[in-house]
NUPA-237525 format. One line per 5 residues: for each residue x, y, z of C-alpha. Coordinates in Angstrom, 1 decimal, always signed. Layout:
BEGIN
X/Y/Z  ... .
***
This chain:
BEGIN
+19.3/-1.9/+9.7  +17.9/-0.8/+6.3  +15.7/-3.7/+5.0  +13.8/-3.9/+1.6  +10.5/-2.8/+3.3 .
+11.8/+0.5/+4.5  +10.0/+3.5/+2.9  +12.5/+5.8/+1.1  +11.1/+8.8/+2.6  +11.6/+7.2/+6.1 .
+15.1/+6.1/+5.3  +16.1/+9.6/+4.0  +14.7/+11.2/+7.1  +16.5/+9.1/+9.6  +19.8/+8.7/+7.3 .
+20.0/+11.8/+5.2  +23.4/+10.4/+4.0  +21.7/+7.5/+2.2  +20.6/+10.1/-0.6  +24.2/+10.1/-2.0 .
+24.3/+6.7/-2.2  +21.1/+6.2/-4.0  +22.2/+8.9/-6.5  +25.5/+7.1/-6.9  +23.7/+3.9/-7.8 .
+21.5/+5.2/-10.3  +20.6/+8.7/-12.0  +17.0/+7.8/-11.5  +17.4/+8.9/-8.0  +18.4/+12.5/-8.7 .
+14.7/+13.1/-8.6  +14.8/+12.9/-4.8  +16.8/+16.2/-4.7  +13.4/+17.9/-5.6  +11.5/+18.2/-2.0 .
+8.0/+18.0/-3.6  +8.9/+14.6/-5.3  +10.7/+13.4/-2.1  +7.6/+14.0/+0.2  +5.1/+12.5/-2.5 .
+6.8/+9.7/-4.4  +9.2/+8.5/-1.7  +6.5/+8.1/+0.8  +4.8/+5.5/-1.4  +8.0/+3.5/-2.4 .
+10.2/+1.1/-0.2  +13.7/+0.2/-1.0  +12.8/-3.0/-2.9  +10.4/-1.1/-5.3  +12.9/+1.8/-5.7 .
+15.6/-0.9/-6.8  +13.4/-2.2/-9.3  +12.4/+1.2/-10.7  +16.1/+2.0/-11.0  +17.2/-1.4/-12.4 .
+19.7/-1.7/-9.4  +20.4/-5.1/-7.8  +18.4/-5.3/-4.5  +21.2/-6.9/-2.3  +23.9/-4.7/-3.6 .
+21.6/-1.6/-2.8  +20.9/-2.8/+0.6  +24.7/-3.6/+1.2  +25.7/+0.2/+0.0  +22.9/+1.7/+2.0 .
+23.7/-0.2/+5.4  +27.3/+0.4/+4.7  +27.0/+4.1/+4.7  +24.9/+3.9/+8.1  +27.4/+1.7/+9.8 .
+25.4/-1.5/+9.4  +26.6/-4.5/+7.4  +24.1/-7.0/+6.3  +25.0/-10.7/+6.6  +24.7/-11.1/+2.8 .
+28.0/-10.7/+0.8  +28.3/-7.9/-1.6  +26.9/-8.5/-4.9  +27.3/-6.3/-7.9  +26.2/-8.5/-10.7 .
+22.9/-9.2/-12.3  +19.5/-7.4/-12.6  +16.3/-7.5/-10.5  +14.8/-10.5/-12.8  +12.4/-11.8/-10.3 .
+10.8/-8.4/-9.5  +10.5/-7.7/-13.2  +9.2/-11.1/-13.9  +6.6/-11.0/-11.4  +5.3/-7.4/-12.3 .
+5.4/-8.1/-16.1  +2.5/-10.1/-17.0  +3.2/-10.6/-20.7  +4.1/-14.2/-20.4  +1.5/-16.7/-21.7 .
-1.3/-14.2/-22.4  -2.7/-13.0/-25.6  -2.3/-9.8/-27.4  -4.2/-6.9/-26.1  -6.1/-4.4/-28.4 .
-4.1/-1.2/-27.9  -6.6/+0.8/-29.9  -9.0/+0.9/-26.9  -6.3/+2.3/-24.5  -6.3/+6.0/-23.4 .
-2.8/+7.3/-23.4  -1.1/+9.2/-20.7  +2.4/+10.4/-20.7  +3.6/+11.4/-17.1  +7.2/+12.1/-18.2 .
+6.4/+16.0/-18.4  +4.5/+15.9/-15.1  +7.5/+14.3/-13.3  +10.2/+16.5/-14.9  +8.2/+19.6/-13.7 .
+8.6/+18.3/-10.1  +5.1/+17.2/-9.7  +3.5/+13.9/-8.5  +1.5/+12.5/-11.4  -0.8/+10.2/-9.3 .
-3.8/+12.6/-9.4  -3.7/+12.8/-13.0  -3.4/+9.1/-13.2  -6.4/+8.6/-11.2  -8.3/+11.3/-12.9 .
-7.7/+9.5/-16.3  -8.6/+6.1/-14.8  -12.0/+7.4/-13.8  -12.8/+8.5/-17.5  -12.2/+4.7/-18.7 .
-15.3/+2.9/-20.0  -15.6/-0.7/-19.3  -13.9/-1.7/-22.4  -11.1/+0.7/-22.2  -7.6/+0.5/-20.6 .
-4.8/+3.0/-19.8  -1.5/+3.4/-21.6  +0.9/+4.8/-19.1  +4.1/+6.2/-20.6  +7.0/+6.7/-18.1 .
+10.7/+6.7/-17.9  +10.6/+3.9/-15.1  +8.2/+1.1/-13.9  +5.7/+2.7/-11.4  +5.8/-0.5/-9.2 .
+3.6/+1.2/-6.3  +1.0/+1.9/-8.9  +0.5/-1.8/-9.6  -1.2/-2.7/-6.2  -3.3/+0.4/-6.5 .
-4.5/-0.5/-9.9  -4.9/-4.0/-8.8  -7.4/-3.0/-6.0  -9.4/-1.3/-8.8  -9.6/-4.4/-10.9 .
-6.8/-3.8/-13.3  -4.1/-6.1/-14.5  -1.2/-4.7/-16.4  +1.6/-5.6/-19.0  +4.9/-3.9/-19.5 .
+6.7/-3.2/-22.8  +10.2/-1.5/-22.4  +11.4/+0.5/-25.4  +14.8/+1.9/-24.5  +14.4/+4.5/-21.8 .
+10.7/+4.6/-22.4  +8.5/+2.2/-20.3  +5.0/+1.6/-21.6  +2.5/+0.1/-19.1  -0.7/-1.1/-20.3 .
-3.6/-1.4/-17.5  -6.7/-3.2/-18.4  -9.7/-4.7/-16.6  -9.5/-8.3/-15.4  -13.0/-9.7/-15.7 .
-11.8/-12.9/-13.4  -10.4/-10.8/-10.6  -12.7/-7.8/-10.2  -12.8/-6.4/-6.8  -16.2/-6.9/-4.9 .
-18.4/-4.0/-5.9  -19.7/-1.5/-3.1  -23.3/-3.4/-3.4  -21.5/-6.8/-2.9  -19.8/-5.3/+0.3 .
-23.0/-3.9/+1.7  -25.2/-6.9/+1.0  -22.6/-9.5/+2.0  -20.7/-8.0/+4.9  -23.5/-5.7/+6.3 .
-26.8/-7.5/+6.1  -28.8/-4.7/+4.4  -30.2/-4.9/+1.0  -32.4/-1.8/+0.5  -29.9/+0.6/-0.7 .
-30.4/+2.6/-3.7  -27.4/+4.8/-3.9  -23.8/+4.3/-3.2  -21.4/+7.1/-2.8  -17.6/+6.3/-3.0 .
-14.7/+8.2/-1.3  -11.1/+7.3/-1.5  -9.0/+8.7/+1.3  -6.0/+6.3/+1.1  -3.6/+9.1/-0.2 .
-4.6/+11.5/+2.6  -2.5/+11.9/+5.8  -4.3/+12.1/+9.3  -6.3/+13.6/+10.3  -7.6/+14.3/+6.6 .
-9.2/+11.0/+6.0  -11.7/+11.4/+9.1  -12.4/+15.1/+8.2  -13.1/+14.0/+4.8  -15.5/+11.3/+5.8 .
-17.4/+13.5/+8.3  -17.6/+16.3/+5.7  -19.6/+13.7/+3.4  -21.4/+11.9/+5.9  -24.6/+14.3/+5.9 .
-24.9/+12.8/+2.3  -25.9/+9.4/+3.8  -29.6/+8.5/+4.4  -31.8/+5.5/+4.7  -31.5/+4.7/+0.9 .
-27.6/+5.7/+0.6  -24.5/+4.4/+2.0  -21.0/+5.8/+1.8  -18.2/+3.5/+0.7  -14.8/+4.5/+1.9 .
-11.4/+3.2/+0.3  -9.1/+3.4/+3.4  -5.4/+2.5/+3.9  -6.2/+1.1/+7.5  -9.2/+0.4/+9.5 .
-10.4/+4.0/+10.9  -10.9/+2.9/+14.7  -10.9/+6.3/+15.7  -14.0/+7.1/+13.4  -16.3/+4.6/+14.7 .
-17.3/+6.8/+18.1  -17.7/+9.8/+15.8  -20.2/+7.9/+13.5  -22.0/+6.5/+16.7  -22.5/+10.2/+17.9 .
-23.9/+11.3/+14.7  -26.4/+8.2/+14.3  -24.4/+6.3/+11.8  -22.5/+2.9/+12.0  -19.9/+1.3/+9.9 .
-18.8/-2.1/+8.6  -15.1/-2.5/+7.7  -13.8/-5.1/+5.2  -10.2/-5.8/+4.7  -9.4/-6.3/+1.2 .
-5.7/-6.6/+1.4  -2.7/-5.1/+3.3  -3.2/-1.3/+3.4  -6.6/-1.4/+1.7  -9.8/-1.6/+3.6 .
-13.6/-0.8/+2.4  -15.6/+0.9/+5.0  -19.3/+0.9/+4.3  -21.2/+3.6/+6.4  -24.8/+3.6/+6.8 .
-27.6/+5.4/+8.9  -28.6/+3.5/+11.9  -31.8/+1.6/+11.1  -31.1/+1.1/+7.4  -31.6/-2.4/+6.1 .
***
């Protein structure tokens, strides 16, 4: 049975007939006809998030998807209403003061998506250029629900403003809910405090064995005064023996589901 947590890419792989159902439910899903977008965007989005993006009732969507594969959920068919709860939980406008949009760098990802490409790398590149007092104004044709958790892990909150077919998402720093810094992690979790340099490496969007290869490629940059802080989507259990062989050790801190911070240091460092 297809559930709300199933990734769209997995569903389409196991049940190709569900693509027609998605396209029938919303024109937003016609993008899945593009093989590149299907491999990239669909791998990050589950059924619940896809329903929110397209503005389709989740219960009805699950009913139709399971019907086409011969599985009927217990919930009765419901073709009314919108995904109000999801929109409310992701739209953080309520009860908050107005933000200063003059300090937001603008990025319109619609042309990128229309060209058949995944805008994720362009978004992350833009985020890296932001100063402490700046935010990101993302312009899209749908709400980027999977991006919210990634930006939250980077210390950003968001607000959404819909103008017809244009979705404006404003990402800005949340001073009260900043993630622990690399220095915090290595001091609090690892017990060594004489580090002068922190090298950060994000491998969350890479597929195995690329994360391990990327880490080992950068390991020679770590010395007695330098640590490597890796942002990973899981605990890299297979990496530990490789580090041991090379004279390094790691401490892993789980930040949230599908997000781990791995601090790698040279043995003997304090």
